[in-house]
C-alpha positions in Angstrom: 41.1 -18.3 76.4 42.4 -15.0 77.5 45.1 -12.5 76.6 47.5 -14.4 78.9 47.3 -17.4 76.5 49.4 -15.3 74.0 52.1 -14.0 76.4 55.6 -14.9 75.3 54.6 -16.1 71.8 56.8 -14.5 69.1 55.0 -13.6 65.9 56.8 -12.6 62.7 55.3 -10.4 60.0 54.0 -12.6 57.2 51.7 -10.4 55.0 51.2 -6.7 54.8 48.6 -4.7 52.8 48.5 -0.9 52.4 51.3 -0.2 54.9 52.9 2.3 52.7 49.6 4.2 52.2 49.1 4.1 56.0 52.6 5.6 56.7 52.2 8.1 53.9 48.9 9.4 55.4 50.7 9.8 58.7 53.4 12.0 57.0 56.2 9.4 57.3 59.2 10.3 55.2 59.9 8.2 52.1 63.2 6.8 53.5 61.5 5.6 56.7 58.6 4.1 54.7 61.1 2.2 52.5 62.8 0.8 55.6 59.5 0.0 57.2 58.3 -1.8 54.2 61.5 -3.8 53.8 61.5 -5.4 57.2 59.5 -8.3 58.8 59.4 -7.4 62.5 58.8 -10.0 65.3 56.3 -8.9 67.9 55.8 -10.3 71.4 53.4 -9.4 74.2 54.3 -10.0 77.9 52.8 -8.9 81.2 54.1 -8.4 84.7 51.9 -7.4 87.6 49.4 -5.6 85.4 52.0 -3.8 83.2 52.0 -5.0 79.6 55.1 -4.9 77.3 54.6 -5.0 73.6 57.9 -5.4 71.8 58.6 -5.3 68.1 62.1 -6.1 66.8 63.6 -6.0 63.3 66.9 -5.3 61.6 65.7 -1.7 61.1 64.4 -0.7 64.6 63.4 -2.2 67.9 60.5 -0.7 69.8 59.0 -1.5 73.2 55.9 0.0 74.6 54.9 -0.5 78.3 51.3 0.2 79.3 48.5 -0.6 81.7 45.1 -1.2 80.1 43.0 1.9 80.0 45.7 4.3 81.1 47.0 7.0 78.8 50.8 7.1 78.1 53.3 9.0 76.0 54.5 7.0 73.0 57.3 7.6 70.6 56.2 5.6 67.5 58.8 3.7 65.4 58.3 6.2 62.6 59.3 9.1 64.9 55.9 10.6 65.9 55.1 11.6 69.5 51.6 10.6 70.4 49.3 10.1 73.5 48.2 6.5 73.5 45.7 4.4 75.3 45.3 0.7 74.9 42.2 -1.2 76.0 41.1 -4.8 75.8 38.1 -6.0 73.9 36.9 -9.5 74.3 39.4 -12.2 75.2 42.0 -11.6 72.5 41.8 -8.0 71.1 43.8 -4.9 72.0 42.6 -1.6 70.8 45.4 1.0 70.6 44.4 4.6 70.0 47.1 7.1 69.1 46.4 10.8 69.4 48.7 13.2 67.7 48.9 15.5 64.6 46.9 12.7 63.0 44.9 10.3 65.1 45.3 6.6 64.3 43.9 3.3 65.6 45.6 -0.1 65.8 43.6 -3.2 66.5 45.7 -6.3 67.4 43.8 -9.6 67.4 45.7 -12.5 68.9 45.3 -16.2 68.3 47.8 -19.0 69.0 48.8 -19.1 65.3 48.8 -15.4 64.3 48.2 -11.8 65.2 46.1 -9.7 62.8 46.9 -6.1 63.1 44.5 -3.6 61.5 45.8 0.0 61.3 43.6 2.9 60.3 44.1 6.6 59.7 41.7 8.9 57.8 40.0 6.5 55.4 43.0 4.2 54.9 42.9 0.7 56.5 46.1 -1.4 56.5 46.2 -5.1 57.5 49.4 -6.8 58.7 49.4 -10.5 59.6 52.0 -12.0 61.8 52.5 -15.8 62.1 53.6 -17.5 65.3 57.2 -18.8 65.2 57.4 -22.3 66.4 
């Protein structure tokens, strides 16, 4: 099993805990938080010649980040922040995404065939979002 086993699988948000608190801690506006809480995005990871693409699509906003493992890149987050990001792989199925900006945050994405568990943390707030694979 490796990350490539999960390429091209679409995962839809199924459960979300403390996402509002997470966004609030990052200084996200109430309107954007409401929109963010109301949608169930579909995420997908693909790879082409060492460049990864992580896409998230919903009725509110579509976002795509392209990255190479271990290389810093500029990211415009879906909530409008500009951050310096770096994504590394841990084990066979985990991506660790560090965002440095006004507030540093960390996103861990753990992939399995059936789901992606996303753990987002900022300050002392930890948010968990579970995405289920679409058949």
